[in-house]
Kinemage of the C-alpha trace (Angstrom):
@kinemage 1
@onewidth
@group {chain A} dominant
@subgroup {mainchain}
@vectorlist {calphas} color= white
{ca met a 1} P -19.035 32.235 -4.877
{ca thr a 2} L -22.532 31.991 -4.029
{ca lys a 3} L -23.390 29.244 -1.002
{ca ser a 4} L -24.808 26.561 -3.434
{ca met a 5} L -21.627 26.468 -5.509
{ca val a 6} L -18.839 24.307 -3.780
{ca arg a 7} L -15.508 23.160 -5.206
{ca leu a 8} L -15.464 19.833 -5.094
{ca gly a 9} L -11.978 18.084 -4.311
{ca pro a 10} L -10.150 15.508 -5.060
{ca val a 11} L -11.095 11.854 -4.360
{ca leu a 12} L -9.400 8.994 -2.576
{ca val a 13} L -9.115 5.728 -4.558
{ca leu a 14} L -8.466 2.617 -2.761
{ca asn a 15} L -8.001 -0.741 -3.635
{ca gln a 16} L -10.274 -3.607 -2.556
{ca asn a 17} L -7.596 -4.197 0.259
{ca phe a 18} L -7.691 -0.860 1.272
{ca glu a 19} L -4.390 0.213 -0.130
{ca pro a 20} L -4.483 4.015 -1.476
{ca leu a 21} L -4.299 3.958 -5.672
{ca asn a 22} L -4.654 6.974 -6.491
{ca val a 23} L -6.501 10.495 -6.397
{ca cys a 24} L -9.074 11.331 -9.060
{ca asn a 25} L -11.501 13.961 -9.626
{ca pro a 26} L -15.278 13.903 -8.799
{ca arg a 27} L -16.706 13.388 -12.165
{ca arg a 28} L -14.308 9.654 -12.642
{ca ala a 29} L -15.292 8.615 -9.132
{ca phe a 30} L -18.919 9.305 -9.460
{ca asn a 31} L -18.645 7.465 -13.238
{ca leu a 32} L -17.057 4.520 -11.211
{ca val a 33} L -19.441 4.534 -8.244
{ca asp a 34} L -22.429 4.482 -10.907
{ca gly a 35} L -20.874 1.920 -13.083
{ca gly a 36} L -21.117 -0.392 -10.078
{ca lys a 37} L -16.761 -0.698 -10.176
{ca ala a 38} L -16.727 1.193 -6.665
{ca glu a 39} L -18.452 1.801 -3.575
{ca val a 40} L -18.003 4.916 -1.440
{ca leu a 41} L -16.452 4.380 1.983
{ca glu a 42} L -16.585 8.608 2.945
{ca tyr a 43} L -18.588 11.415 1.956
{ca ser a 44} L -17.994 15.357 2.513
{ca ser a 45} L -20.756 17.765 3.087
{ca ala a 46} L -21.135 19.035 -0.422
{ca phe a 47} L -23.510 17.845 -2.433
{ca val a 48} L -24.233 17.770 -6.465
{ca arg a 49} L -27.552 18.794 -7.597
{ca thr a 50} L -29.368 17.409 -11.055
{ca pro a 51} L -32.261 18.443 -12.093
{ca ser a 52} L -33.915 15.330 -10.785
{ca thr a 53} L -31.994 14.848 -7.157
{ca glu a 54} L -28.958 15.677 -5.429
{ca ile a 55} L -25.771 13.353 -5.117
{ca ala a 56} L -23.301 13.447 -1.985
{ca his a 57} L -19.774 14.552 -3.069
{ca pro a 58} L -17.724 11.340 -2.178
{ca leu a 59} L -14.237 11.975 -0.525
{ca val a 60} L -13.180 8.147 -0.256
{ca ile a 61} L -13.812 4.863 -3.196
{ca arg a 62} L -12.947 1.768 -2.859
{ca leu a 63} L -12.927 -0.525 -5.825
{ca arg a 64} L -14.475 -3.882 -5.899
{ca his a 65} L -12.099 -6.024 -7.737
{ca gln a 66} L -8.519 -5.991 -7.067
{ca ile a 67} L -6.103 -3.721 -9.220
{ca arg a 68} L -2.110 -5.092 -9.304
{ca arg a 69} L 0.237 -2.502 -9.847
{ca pro a 70} L 3.778 -2.029 -9.685
{ca arg a 71} L 5.150 0.439 -7.188
{ca leu a 72} L 5.653 3.890 -8.162
{ca thr a 73} L 9.288 5.147 -8.101
{ca pro a 74} L 9.027 9.071 -8.052
{ca lys a 75} L 10.989 10.721 -10.896
{ca leu a 76} L 13.485 13.270 -10.283
{ca thr a 77} L 11.777 16.640 -11.274
{ca arg a 78} L 12.114 19.739 -9.852
{ca arg a 79} L 8.646 19.687 -8.326
{ca glu a 80} L 9.438 16.332 -6.352
{ca ile a 81} L 12.667 18.240 -4.729
{ca phe a 82} L 10.564 21.072 -3.906
{ca ala a 83} L 8.633 18.733 -2.167
{ca arg a 84} L 11.048 15.872 -0.416
{ca asp a 85} L 12.398 19.296 1.115
{ca ala a 86} L 8.949 20.506 2.079
{ca phe a 87} L 9.460 23.635 0.084
{ca thr a 88} L 12.062 24.601 2.902
{ca cys a 89} L 15.825 25.749 2.121
{ca gln a 90} L 17.910 23.174 2.923
{ca tyr a 91} L 20.820 26.046 3.968
{ca cys a 92} L 18.941 28.600 5.958
{ca gly a 93} L 15.623 26.886 6.759
{ca val a 94} L 13.056 29.428 5.643
{ca thr a 95} L 9.696 28.176 3.920
{ca thr a 96} L 8.751 29.654 0.611
{ca his a 97} L 7.684 28.493 -2.873
{ca asp a 98} L 10.041 30.720 -4.331
{ca leu a 99} L 13.157 28.466 -4.385
{ca thr a 100} L 15.695 27.235 -6.906
{ca leu a 101} L 17.411 23.901 -6.996
{ca asp a 102} L 21.391 23.736 -6.121
{ca his a 103} L 23.768 21.302 -6.963
{ca val a 104} L 25.477 20.401 -3.363
{ca val a 105} L 28.648 19.549 -5.190
{ca pro a 106} L 28.332 21.907 -8.375
{ca lys a 107} L 28.009 20.443 -11.843
{ca his a 108} L 31.175 21.936 -12.980
{ca arg a 109} L 33.047 20.146 -10.096
{ca gly a 110} L 31.741 16.845 -11.230
{ca gly a 111} L 28.166 17.146 -9.308
{ca pro a 112} L 26.014 14.413 -10.657
{ca his a 113} L 22.289 15.634 -11.242
{ca ser a 114} L 20.762 13.174 -8.685
{ca trp a 115} L 18.535 12.737 -5.732
{ca thr a 116} L 21.532 12.707 -3.181
{ca asn a 117} L 23.177 15.990 -5.199
{ca leu a 118} L 19.978 18.624 -5.326
{ca val a 119} L 18.464 20.361 -3.007
{ca ala a 120} L 15.843 22.910 -2.327
{ca ser a 121} L 17.270 26.407 -1.718
{ca cys a 122} L 16.104 30.078 -1.525
{ca lys a 123} L 17.583 32.246 -4.373
{ca ala a 124} L 19.823 34.427 -1.708
{ca cys a 125} L 21.409 31.614 -0.467
{ca asn a 126} L 21.761 29.773 -3.801
{ca his a 127} L 23.464 33.213 -4.906
{ca arg a 128} L 25.605 32.780 -2.236
{ca lys a 129} L 26.834 29.791 -2.515
{ca gly a 130} L 27.329 30.195 -6.444
{ca gly a 131} L 29.869 27.525 -7.798
{ca lys a 132} L 31.166 26.927 -4.735
{ca ser a 133} L 31.806 23.589 -2.251
{ca leu a 134} L 29.753 23.368 1.211
{ca met a 135} L 33.260 23.535 2.820
{ca glu a 136} L 34.205 26.685 0.942
{ca ser a 137} L 30.614 28.339 1.135
{ca arg a 138} L 30.528 27.613 4.975
{ca phe a 139} L 27.295 26.468 4.664
{ca arg a 140} L 25.486 23.121 6.064
{ca leu a 141} L 22.615 21.273 5.096
{ca leu a 142} L 19.932 21.137 7.291
{ca lys a 143} L 19.235 16.978 6.313
{ca gln a 144} L 21.316 14.781 4.151
{ca pro a 145} L 19.728 14.344 0.301
{ca lys a 146} L 18.332 11.122 -0.329
{ca ala a 147} L 16.237 9.516 -2.783
{ca pro a 148} L 12.352 9.190 -1.283
{ca ala a 149} L 11.515 5.700 -0.633
{ca pro a 150} L 8.953 4.143 -3.167
{ca gly a 151} L 5.628 3.028 -2.190
{ca gly a 152} L 1.845 3.426 -2.247
{ca tyr a 153} L 1.987 6.255 0.111
{ca tyr a 154} L 4.088 8.714 -1.544
{ca phe a 155} L 2.031 10.420 -4.138
{ca leu a 156} L -0.245 11.072 -1.297
{ca gln a 157} L 2.150 12.870 0.873
{ca his a 158} L 1.788 16.455 -0.703
{ca leu a 159} L -1.987 16.669 -0.582
{ca leu a 160} L -2.279 15.168 3.194
{ca arg a 161} L 0.556 17.872 4.241
{ca asp a 162} L -1.903 20.778 3.244
{ca ala a 163} L -4.977 18.664 3.484
{ca gly a 164} L -4.795 19.096 7.676
{ca pro a 165} L -4.854 16.579 10.682
{ca asp a 166} L -8.526 15.881 10.359
{ca his a 167} L -8.852 15.051 6.870
{ca ala a 168} L -10.969 11.772 6.213
{ca trp a 169} L -8.153 10.399 3.749
{ca tyr a 170} L -6.348 10.126 7.349
{ca lys a 171} L -8.369 6.962 8.041
{ca phe a 172} L -7.244 5.028 5.530
{ca val a 173} L -3.622 6.600 5.055
{ca pro a 174} L -2.223 6.449 8.640
{ca val a 175} L 1.276 6.069 7.713
{ca ala a 176} L 1.014 9.591 5.952
{ca arg a 177} L 0.506 11.494 9.299
{ca ala a 178} L 4.328 11.064 10.273
{ca val a 179} L 5.279 12.848 7.110
């Protein structure tokens, strides 16, 4: 990758009242700004060069009109369980991306497929626990599993966790720092 080829990252889209709405790709952000539907609040140091001009890459844009949308409720998926548990085995505490899902109360013993019964587990712990209960396997959970609270900041948590503490989005999403 040469110096002139910079990978453009995602762009945070804010509602007119500065509430986070979405994360979009740079092309969509350029179209919204160029069409007069949004204004740029933060730029990155990267530029997009065309034959006639040079355009700064936006990091944060704000829509000019208020958009009303319902609160997002996270879907129960494998990826969301791993994100909730911060890619950490809930039995031994090892952090890895090579995880499996484990039912705290095994399914064959009537355990539901729900937020409160599913945890991230490393392969070794999942194999050791097998189809046993927590008491039988002598395992303890690091934290009790629960459904994540719905809200405007939920979809940003995993992006901000990897972004670093000085990312420009933190000015507009202060609640996400505690995640």
